[in-house]
N, C-alpha and C positions, 0 to 999 in steps of 0.2 A: 335172872340168870347171869347177864351182863353184869349186874353190880356185885355179884358173888366173885366173878373172874377177875374184877379191878382190885377186890377187896384181896385176893389172894397175892396179885401182883404188887399190891401195896405191902404187903408182908413180907414177900420176897425182896423187895427192893430196900426198904426202909426198918424192917425189923428184924430179920435174920441176918447173921454175920455177913459181910458181903464178900464173895470171893473175887479174885482177879481185879481187884481195885485197880485202876491206872492211875499213875500220878502225871498223866501226860496232860499238856494244856493244849487248846486249841482255840485259834483267834476266832472271834464272831464273824459269822459268815464266810468264815474257812470250814474245811472238812475233818471230821473225826471218822477213823475208820476204824472197824472191827474186823478182823482177819483171824479164820479159824479152817483147821483142817476137817475133813468129811469125805463121804463116800465117792469113789471114781466109778462103780460098776453102773451098769445101766444107762440111762440117759439123766446125768443129773441138772440139767438144764429144765426137764420137765417132771423128773421124779422128786425133786426136794423142793421143799416149801422152807422160806426162811424171812423170818422179818425181826425187827426188834423195837421195844417201846423205850424211847427215851421220854424223861420226865425231869421237868423243871418246876419246882413248886406245884400247882395245880395243871399246869400244861403239859400234855402228851403228844407226841409226834411219833408217827409209825412208819419208818420206810421199810421197803421191802430189800433183802439180800438179793445176791445173785453169785453164781458159778465162776470163779476166774480162770477155771482150768487147773491140771495137775492136782487134784485134790483140794483147791484153796478156794473156800468160800468168803465174800466180805458183805459187809454192811456198810454204806456210806451215811452221814449224817451231817447237816449244816445248823449247827446252834444259832439261833437268833438272838439269844439272851445271854450276857455276861453272869457267872455264877456256876455253881456245880450242879452237873447233869448227871443222872444215873439211868443205867438202860438193864435191860433183860430181853433175851432172844427167846424166840419160840420157833419149833421148828417141828416137822413130822420125822425128823431125825436125830435119835437120842444124845450122839455127840455136839449136835449144835443147839439143844434145847436146853433153857434156863440158864444160858451164861449169863451173868451180871459183872456190873463193873460202874465205874464213874470216870468222869474227868472234868476239868476246870475250863469253863469257857472265857477268855480274856475278851477286853473292849477292843473293838474294831481299830486298827491302826491307820494310818496315815493312807489316804486313797482308796480306803475298803468302806463303800458307801453302803453295801448290801446288796439287796436284789432292786431290779426296776419295777416298778407297779403304776397303775392307772393313779391318776392325781387329778382331783378337780374336774371330773367327768372327762375332758378332752386331752389332757396332757399326760404326762410321766414324770416320775420323781422316785428318786432312790428311798428305801426304807429310813435312812436317816435324814430324811427331807431335803436332801440336795436336790434340785430340778435337774431334769435329763431331757436333752433335748436330742432324740434320734437322727443320727448324718448315717447314713446307712450305705452301703457297697454291696455288691451282688457279686460271688465268686463260688459258685455251685460246687464244683467237684475239686477244689485244692488240695482237700486232705488225701485225695485219690492220685495224686501225682508223685512223681520220683523225688526222693529226699531233697535235693537239690534244689528243685522248683518249689517245694513247701517251704523250705527255708527262706528262699528269695521272695516270697509272698509275704512271711512274716516280717522280713526287713522292709517291704514297702510298705506294711501296714504300720510298723513303726512313726513311718514319716508322714503318714495320710492324716487327713482329718477325721476318718471314719471312726465311729464309737459302735456300730453295729454292723455284722455280716451275716448275708444270709447265704446258707451253706447246708449241703445235702450231706446225709451218713451215706445214701447208697451210692455207688459209681453211676456215672452218667455218660450216656452216647446221644449224640446230635449232628445230625448231617456231617458235613465234613469237618467239623469245627472241633468235636472231641470225640474220637473212637480209641483212645488208647485203654489198655487192660490196668487195673489198678494193682499197686504191688501188693496188695491185702485184700482178701475178700472178707465179708461178715459172717459167713457160713463156711461150715466143713464142706469138703468138696471142692470141685472143680467145675469149670466152665465146659469143660467136654464130657465129663461123667455126670455133670449135674451137682446140684447144692441141695444139702439136707437142712430144710429150713426149721428143723426142730433142734438143730445142733450150731449155736453160735460158735464163732472163731473168736476167743477172748484176745488172741492178739491183734486183729484188725481193731476191736473197740477200745484196747489199749492205747493204742495208737491215735486213734480218733480223739479219745478224750483229754490225751496229752497237748492235742492241738486246742482245743478248748482251754486247756489251763493257760497256754501261751497266750491266748486273746484274753483270757481274764487278767494276766498279767500288764497287758496292753492297756486295760480298761474298755476293752471291746465287749459287746453283748453278742453271743452267739446265737443267731436266730436260726435255729436248727430245723430243717425241712424233713420230717419223718418219712413222707411218701412223694415219690413223683413219678411222671409217665414215659420218662426217657429212657426206657429200657427196651422197650421194642423187642421183646424175646431174648435179648442177647443174654441174660443172666436169670431173668423168671422172678425177679425180686418184685416185679409190680403186680405181678398176678397168684400170688402166694395166697394159701388157704386163709379163711377168718381165724381158724386157731392159731397159723404161724405169725399173722398181722397181731394177733393180740398178745402172743407170746412176746413177740418182737417189742411191743409197747411196752410191756412190764419189765424186759432186761433192759431196755434203753433208760426209762426212766430211774430204774435201780442204780445203773451206773452213773448215769449224768445228773441227776435232779440235784444233788449236792452242790454242785458248781453253781455258783450264785449269779453267773453272767448268764445261764441258759435262759432262751424263750424256745417255745414249742410252736413251730409252724407246721400244722398237719400236714399239708401237701402244697406242692407247687401245681398251678391250674389242676386243681382237684377234678374238675369236670371234664379232665381230657382223659382221666385214669377209669376206663370203662370198666374195670373189674369190679368196682365199688361202688355201693349206693349211698344215697343221703342216710338211709337208715344205718349203714356201715359207718359213714363220719359221722354220726350221733353215736354211737358205740364208743367209737375212738376217743372222741371227746370226753367221754363219762369216763373210760380207762384212766385218763391222765388226770383228769380233776379228783377222782377217788386215790389214786396211787402217788400222786405229785405231794408232799406233803409241806410242799413251801407255796404252792400254787403260783408257779412261773406264768408268766404273759403266754397267751395261747391265740392263734390266730390261723386261717386257712386262706390261701392264694387263690384267685380265681383265673380261669382262662377266659370264656366268654360269659358263662353262668355265674350269678352268685350263690354261694350258700347262704342260709338264711342265719345272717350274722346277729340276729336279735337274739338269738338263743343263748341263754346266761352264761355256757361255758365258754363263749367268744369273748376275749377281754379287748380286742382292738380289731380295726378293721385294715386286712391287708389287702391292698386293691391292685389291679393291674389297668391301668389305662391311661391314655395320653391327653384324657380331655379332664380340666378340672372344674367345670362349670358346676358341678353338684356338689362340691366338697362341703360347703355349708349346708346345705340339705342332708347330706350324709349324716352330719355332726348333729344335726337337731332330731332326725329319725331316728338314730340309733343310739344317740347318747353314749357314744364311744369314741376314743381318740380314732384320726383317720392318718394311716399310712400308704403313701401312695408307693408300694414297695417295687413297681416295674411301670415306667413312664415312657420307654423305649430308652436305647442306650448309646451313649457317645460313641462315635465309630465310624468307619469306612467300609465295612462288607455290604455286599449287593441287597441283602434282604431288608426290608423297610423297618423292622424293629431294631435294627443295629448299625444305623448310620445316621445318626442325630449329631449336628454341629455341636462344638462345645459351649457355644454362645447361647444354644436354645436349651441345652442341660442345665446351664447355670439360671436361665429364665424360668425354667419349669422349677427348679427348687425354690425360687424367690416367689414365684405363684402360689405354689403349695404350702409355703410358710405364712406369706401373709393372708392366705383364705383359711388359716388354721388347721391345716394339715400338716404332715411331715413327708419328706420325699426321699427315696432311695436311688443312688447312682450304680452305673453300670457301665462296662467300657469294652468296646467290641473292635479295635484296631486291627487290620490284617498285620499278620506277622509270618516272616519267613518259616519259623518251625512251628507255625499255628497254635502258638500260644496266646489264647485271648484271655484277657483278665476275668471275665465275664465267666468262663468255664474252668480255667486252669490256673489262674493267678499269676504270679511272676511280678512283672513292672508295668505301672502305670505310665501312658505315654500320652493321656489326654491334657486338655487346657483345663478342664474343669475342678478337679479336686482343689486346685490352690484357691479357688474363687467360692468353692463350698467351704472351705476354711475361713475364708473371710465372713462369709453369711454365718458361719457357726458362731464365730466372735460376736457380731452383730446380735445374735439372739439371746447368747449368755448375758450380754449387757444390759438386756431388758428387762422389765421387771418379772420375777420369778411367777407370780400369780395374776390372775385376773385379765390377760389380755384375750381381748374379743376381736374376732375377723369381720370386717365390713368389704362388702363388695356391691357396688351399684352397677348393673347392668347396661344401665343408660350412658354413663359418661366413663364407663371402664374404670371406676375408680376402686383401687384395693388399698387397704391399710390394715394394720393391726393396731389397736388402742387399749390403753387402760384408763379409764374416764379420767379426766383433767390432769393425768399424770405422763401419758406417754403415748406418740402416736408415730407409726412408722407407714410412711406412705409408697407404693411401689409402682412404676409407670410401663414397665415391660418393655415391649419393642417399640413403643410410641417414641417420638422424638420431640416433644413441645419444647418451647423455647422458656416456657415458665409452667408454674405450676400453683394453681389456684386450692389452698388448703384451708380448712376449716377447725379452728381452734376455739377452745373455752374463752369467752370475753373478759373473765374475771380472773384471769392468772397469765402471768408472763412465761413464756417459752422460749429457750435457745433451740436454733435450728441448725443442722446439718445437711448439706446436700452429699449424697452416697452415690459414686459410681460403682454399681456391682460387678461390672466387667475389669474395669482398670483397678479396681480394689483401692478406692481413694476415699476419705472423709474431708469434706471440706466444710467448716463451721461459717455460717452467714453473721456477720456483722449486726448486732442489736438485738431487741427483745420483742417477741411477737405476740399477739392475741387476737382473736376474732378470725373473721375471713382476711388472707393474707395471700400475696402473690409472691412467689418465690422463684428467681431467675435461673434458668437449668442451662446446658449447653446444646441443647437440641441434638441429641443423640440418646439411643437406646440405652435400655437397661441402668435408669436414674431411680434414685429413691430420696427421700425426703425423711429425716428424722426430727422429730419436735419432743423436746423432754423439757418439764417444767422446770423453771428456776426455782431453786430451793434457797438461794443467798437472800 
């Protein structure tokens, strides 16, 4: 039966005269969009089914379409291969069904590396093989703030070291730190009279996706949190019916999956969302896998209890913990990249999750990286207008971002492949290495006067002493092999880098 359907589609696309042929070109990993007019009666969000089949040679991808309001329907597609793509739409509505066309995909331009994917089991890279080192920050509800604050957040991100941001779709309330109503809501209705969870507000999603586009232009991955518990009955978005949750996922994926910088985070602190079970989370993961043609990265963030991250639809670990001792065990058990997405935030609020000194935030970044994981930043400094970066965005006031930028540079100078973490619990030695080529030792809060390092005896290495806090790199005169003592200044946050001398 299915083979007959595909034969008919082949005839429609490649044999019959093509209608509505488009002369448009779309850059690789950018968005090609089909726009059509259709019915407005009833509930177009639930009554109308729409998708398209895009074909390049023997490859077929099938994104779903969505209703964008005012009788407008759209299908978005991200081509991943240069050349001519053809498409045909299918729908239960006559005027949306059987629309055919084509477009030319041109090669990716400068700075366009494609999507981020898992590489070499524990690492990340773009589809064009460029390495990607996640250097993330947390800014949960920045898109739900007044426009002036949103613009300020974007300007801050332009000058920051961050290439990934954790952000919610739904608005958020939490303690006294974020209580404001958002300018727009994701559903039709109102807070006072209630929201219709089966009718979306296209204006809200249009605004949200423009912010995702802003991030894309900055080279920042949008780690989009689909569900969170910080509603507490204020809007009811955390207690929607299973049918509404599934409709929401289909709609969000249809609108956002074609943006190359999207990651899916099923939830923040999933185990605190009491309205959903592990079976529900399994189902939501399946929907994403089935509906996302591009298989963007997928994770789920824990509160106290972990979801079963061994399940195949989880691409990487998104962990909340201030304790890093088990990172290497997690790597070996789960065989997936580890991101410590919440390790406590730099700031000065009275709660213990938000008053980390900047030195310790930097220290945790270095510990995480040298143990083979990645770490995400957050900032919670008290503000006269209650604008904390972690929740609302705005400006960064902490001392860690510059030093995180310094670490990011150190990591981009490391070998792109083959780095292995080593941690000796007995002498608290931590380092990353590529056998015979590269060694990066880190000593944390310890303040020894010298470091005893062990290098291969059959090769010569040049050595540099790195001050992670003061952001200095000091070459050590000479060449070194075997067991070597390297003098240090006797203060915390020091590192030693040894690189094989190829001269």
